[in-house]
C-alpha positions as CSV (number, residue, x, y, z in Angstrom):
1,M,160.7,134.5,-83.2
2,N,163.6,132.2,-83.5
3,N,163.3,128.5,-83.9
4,A,163.4,127.6,-80.4
5,A,161.0,130.2,-79.1
6,L,158.8,129.0,-81.6
7,Y,158.9,125.4,-80.5
8,D,158.3,126.8,-76.8
9,H,155.3,128.7,-78.3
10,V,153.9,125.5,-80.0
11,S,154.3,123.4,-76.7
12,Y,152.3,125.7,-74.6
13,N,149.9,125.9,-77.2
14,C,149.6,122.1,-77.2
15,S,149.0,122.5,-73.3
16,K,146.5,124.9,-74.0
17,A,144.5,122.8,-76.5
18,V,144.6,119.8,-74.1
19,T,143.1,121.8,-71.1
20,G,140.2,123.5,-73.4
21,E,139.5,120.0,-75.0
22,Y,139.2,118.3,-71.9
23,S,137.9,120.4,-69.3
24,T,135.9,123.3,-70.5
25,S,135.4,124.6,-66.7
26,F,138.8,124.8,-65.9
27,F,140.0,126.5,-69.2
28,S,137.6,129.2,-68.8
29,A,138.7,129.7,-64.9
30,I,142.2,129.7,-66.3
31,K,141.6,132.4,-68.5
32,L,140.7,134.6,-65.7
33,L,144.2,134.4,-64.3
34,R,146.5,137.2,-65.0
35,T,147.9,136.7,-68.5
36,D,151.6,135.5,-67.6
37,L,150.0,132.6,-65.4
38,R,147.8,131.1,-68.0
39,K,150.6,129.3,-70.0
40,P,152.4,127.8,-66.8
41,I,149.0,126.5,-65.6
42,Y,147.9,125.2,-69.0
43,A,151.4,123.1,-68.9
44,V,150.6,121.7,-65.6
45,Y,147.1,120.5,-66.5
46,G,148.4,118.9,-69.9
47,M,151.1,116.6,-68.2
48,V,148.6,115.5,-65.4
49,R,145.7,115.0,-67.8
50,L,147.8,112.7,-70.3
51,A,148.7,110.4,-67.3
52,D,145.1,110.5,-66.2
53,E,144.1,109.2,-69.6
54,I,146.5,106.2,-69.8
55,V,145.0,104.9,-66.4
56,D,141.4,105.8,-67.3
57,T,140.7,105.5,-70.7
58,F,143.2,103.6,-73.1
59,H,142.1,100.1,-72.1
60,D,143.2,98.4,-75.5
61,F,146.8,99.0,-74.7
62,D,149.3,98.1,-72.1
63,K,148.5,100.9,-69.6
64,E,151.4,99.9,-67.1
65,T,154.0,100.4,-70.0
66,L,152.5,103.5,-71.4
67,L,152.4,105.1,-67.9
68,A,156.1,104.0,-66.9
69,E,157.3,105.5,-70.3
70,F,155.2,108.6,-69.8
71,K,156.7,109.0,-66.3
72,K,160.4,108.3,-67.5
73,D,159.8,110.7,-70.4
74,T,158.6,113.5,-67.8
75,F,161.7,113.3,-65.4
76,L,163.7,113.1,-68.6
77,A,162.5,115.9,-69.8
78,I,162.9,118.0,-66.5
79,T,166.6,116.5,-66.5
80,N,167.7,117.5,-69.9
81,K,165.3,120.6,-70.0
82,I,164.1,119.6,-73.4
83,S,161.4,117.2,-74.9
84,L,160.1,116.3,-78.2
85,N,156.7,115.8,-76.7
86,P,155.5,119.3,-76.7
87,I,153.4,118.6,-73.7
88,L,156.3,117.7,-71.6
89,Q,158.4,120.6,-73.0
90,S,155.9,123.1,-71.4
91,F,155.7,121.1,-68.4
92,Q,159.6,121.0,-67.7
93,Q,159.8,124.4,-68.5
94,T,157.3,125.4,-66.0
95,V,159.0,123.2,-63.4
96,H,162.0,125.0,-63.7
97,R,160.7,128.6,-64.2
98,Y,159.0,128.2,-60.7
99,N,161.4,125.7,-59.0
100,I,158.4,123.3,-58.6
101,D,159.3,120.5,-55.9
102,L,159.8,117.1,-58.0
103,G,158.7,115.5,-55.2
104,L,155.2,116.6,-56.1
105,V,155.6,114.9,-59.3
106,E,156.9,111.9,-58.0
107,A,153.8,111.6,-55.9
108,F,151.4,112.2,-58.7
109,F,152.6,109.6,-60.7
110,K,152.8,107.1,-57.6
111,S,149.0,107.8,-57.4
112,M,148.5,107.3,-60.9
113,E,150.4,103.8,-60.6
114,T,148.0,102.8,-58.0
115,D,145.0,103.1,-60.2
116,L,146.4,100.5,-62.5
117,K,146.6,97.9,-59.4
118,K,144.0,99.0,-57.0
119,Q,140.2,98.8,-57.2
120,Y,138.9,99.7,-53.6
121,Y,140.4,101.3,-50.6
122,L,139.9,100.0,-47.6
123,N,141.4,102.6,-45.0
124,R,141.5,106.3,-44.5
125,D,145.4,106.2,-45.3
126,E,145.4,104.6,-48.4
127,Y,142.4,107.0,-49.5
128,E,144.1,110.2,-48.3
129,E,147.4,109.0,-49.6
130,Y,145.9,108.7,-53.2
131,I,144.1,112.1,-53.0
132,Y,147.3,113.8,-51.9
133,G,148.9,112.3,-55.0
134,S,146.3,113.0,-57.5
135,A,144.9,116.0,-56.5
136,E,146.6,117.9,-53.7
137,V,150.0,117.9,-55.2
138,V,148.4,119.7,-58.4
139,G,147.2,122.4,-56.3
140,L,150.6,122.5,-54.9
141,M,152.1,122.8,-58.1
142,C,149.6,125.6,-59.2
143,L,150.4,127.3,-55.9
144,Y,154.1,127.4,-57.0
145,I,153.4,129.2,-59.8
146,F,150.9,131.8,-58.0
147,C,153.5,132.5,-55.4
148,D,156.2,132.9,-58.0
149,G,159.2,132.4,-55.8
150,D,157.4,133.9,-52.7
151,K,158.2,131.1,-50.4
152,K,156.8,132.7,-47.2
153,L,153.4,133.1,-49.0
154,F,153.8,129.5,-50.3
155,G,154.2,128.3,-46.8
156,E,151.4,130.0,-45.7
157,L,148.9,129.0,-48.3
158,K,150.0,125.5,-49.0
159,D,147.5,123.6,-46.7
160,Y,144.5,125.7,-48.3
161,A,145.8,124.8,-51.6
162,R,145.9,121.2,-50.7
163,A,142.1,121.5,-49.2
164,L,140.9,123.0,-52.4
165,G,142.5,120.2,-54.3
166,A,141.1,117.5,-51.9
167,A,137.8,119.1,-52.2
168,F,137.5,119.1,-56.0
169,Q,138.7,115.5,-56.2
170,K,136.2,114.3,-53.8
171,I,133.5,115.8,-55.5
172,N,134.9,114.3,-58.7
173,F,134.6,110.6,-57.1
174,L,131.1,111.4,-55.6
175,R,130.0,112.7,-59.2
176,D,131.7,109.7,-61.1
177,L,130.9,107.1,-58.8
178,Q,128.7,105.2,-61.2
179,A,131.1,105.4,-64.0
180,D,134.0,104.4,-61.8
181,V,132.3,101.5,-60.5
182,E,130.6,100.3,-63.5
183,D,133.2,101.0,-65.9
184,L,136.5,100.7,-64.4
185,N,135.7,98.5,-61.5
186,R,137.0,101.2,-59.3
187,A,135.8,102.8,-56.0
188,Y,138.0,105.3,-53.7
189,F,135.7,105.7,-50.7
190,P,137.1,103.8,-47.8
191,G,134.7,100.6,-47.2
192,F,132.7,101.1,-50.2
193,Q,130.7,98.3,-51.3
194,K,129.0,98.2,-54.9
195,G,124.9,97.7,-54.1
196,S,125.3,99.3,-50.5
197,F,125.6,103.0,-51.1
198,N,123.1,105.0,-49.0
199,E,122.3,108.3,-47.6
200,L,124.3,108.1,-44.6
201,Q,127.4,107.3,-46.4
202,K,126.9,110.0,-48.8
203,Q,126.4,112.5,-46.0
204,A,129.4,111.7,-44.3
205,I,131.3,112.3,-47.7
206,E,129.5,115.6,-48.1
207,D,130.4,116.6,-44.6
208,E,134.1,116.0,-45.2
209,I,133.8,118.1,-48.9
210,A,132.3,120.7,-46.9
211,A,135.0,121.0,-44.3
212,D,137.7,121.0,-47.2
213,F,135.7,123.9,-49.1
214,E,135.3,126.1,-45.9
215,M,139.1,125.7,-45.3
216,A,140.0,126.4,-49.0
217,Y,138.1,129.7,-49.2
218,T,140.1,131.1,-46.4
219,G,143.3,130.5,-48.6
220,I,141.7,131.9,-51.9
221,K,140.9,135.3,-50.2
222,R,144.9,135.5,-49.4
223,L,146.0,134.5,-52.8
224,P,147.8,137.1,-55.1
225,I,145.5,139.4,-56.8
226,S,147.2,138.1,-60.1
227,A,145.6,134.7,-59.4
228,R,142.6,135.1,-56.8
229,F,139.6,135.6,-59.2
230,G,140.6,132.7,-61.6
231,V,141.0,130.4,-58.7
232,Y,137.6,131.7,-57.1
233,V,135.7,130.9,-60.2
234,A,137.1,127.4,-60.2
235,Y,135.9,127.0,-56.6
236,R,132.6,128.7,-57.4
237,Y,131.9,126.0,-60.4
238,Y,132.8,123.1,-58.2
239,L,130.7,124.5,-55.5
240,A,127.6,124.7,-57.6
241,L,128.3,121.2,-58.6
242,F,128.6,120.0,-55.0
243,Q,125.2,121.7,-54.3
244,K,123.6,119.8,-57.0
245,V,125.3,116.5,-55.8
246,K,123.9,117.2,-52.3
247,K,120.5,117.5,-53.8
248,A,120.7,114.0,-55.4
249,N,119.8,110.9,-53.3
250,A,122.5,108.2,-53.2
251,S,120.7,106.2,-55.6
252,R,120.7,108.8,-58.2
253,I,124.2,109.0,-57.7
254,M,124.8,105.5,-58.6
255,E,122.8,106.0,-61.9
256,E,123.9,108.9,-63.4
257,R,126.6,111.7,-63.7
258,I,125.5,115.2,-62.2
259,R,126.6,118.0,-64.6
260,I,126.4,121.8,-64.5
261,P,124.8,123.5,-67.7
262,N,126.6,125.6,-69.6
263,H,124.2,128.7,-69.1
264,M,124.7,128.0,-65.5
265,K,128.4,128.2,-65.7
266,L,128.0,131.8,-67.3
267,V,125.6,133.0,-64.5
268,I,128.5,131.5,-61.9
269,V,131.2,133.5,-63.7
270,F,128.8,136.7,-63.7
271,K,127.9,136.8,-60.2
272,A,131.8,136.0,-59.2
273,G,132.7,139.0,-61.2
274,V,130.2,141.1,-59.4
275,R,131.7,140.0,-55.9
276,N,135.2,140.5,-57.4
277,Q,134.4,144.2,-58.4
278,L,132.9,144.6,-54.8
279,N,135.9,143.4,-53.1
280,W,133.9,140.6,-51.5
281,I,136.1,137.8,-52.3
């Protein structure tokens, strides 16, 4: 392995480490993808994870400057086809290898920038624009990788990929509602008011998530075999989380973060594996 190849290897391993440390659920699902798909998915996750950390975690620093610099470095990495930031090195290689639309990267950073200046969303347009940039475009980046140049298949599946990204994000919003409101003074659901969240509002959000899930599953069944099982397991993780969230009342959502225990995740993988073997996905 020459020095350039070694650096690329180290870069992808950094993205893999970020994924494994920040999201055990996604990490385990990615490991179920075909081997050659794992590194580029780690690369996408690594980049978006760091940007998300800037806006949600680094409270003692100038977040606006950090995010602006990270965005600039990301596009410089893509333009120059090299970065000394290993996370951005693996990301730029993935962008070029799979011809990922740079408009998706731009939309992602726009939503991250919104997190720095906006606490509450007043209407559907603002809400949907944020979800598109923060989650749906990530699903579309992954779809570029799964389709590997098959533009026809990408066009057929892009709406389903957006629905899956939206479902994942909306569940996160609902599960993290207490932490977002209390720690970040932020809430994404249009018209949300602290202290007035009720069962009717919760049910409306759940109906929306259920519709996203239903649409997304149609697309999962049409994914290339190389990607289908891994994406299906991620879908099942979030579906299990959704079921737990549905069982919790509105007041509990505002008091604690609902989680899926590790033993339950193992059961999900086992059941998904059985369905996969029986070709029931």
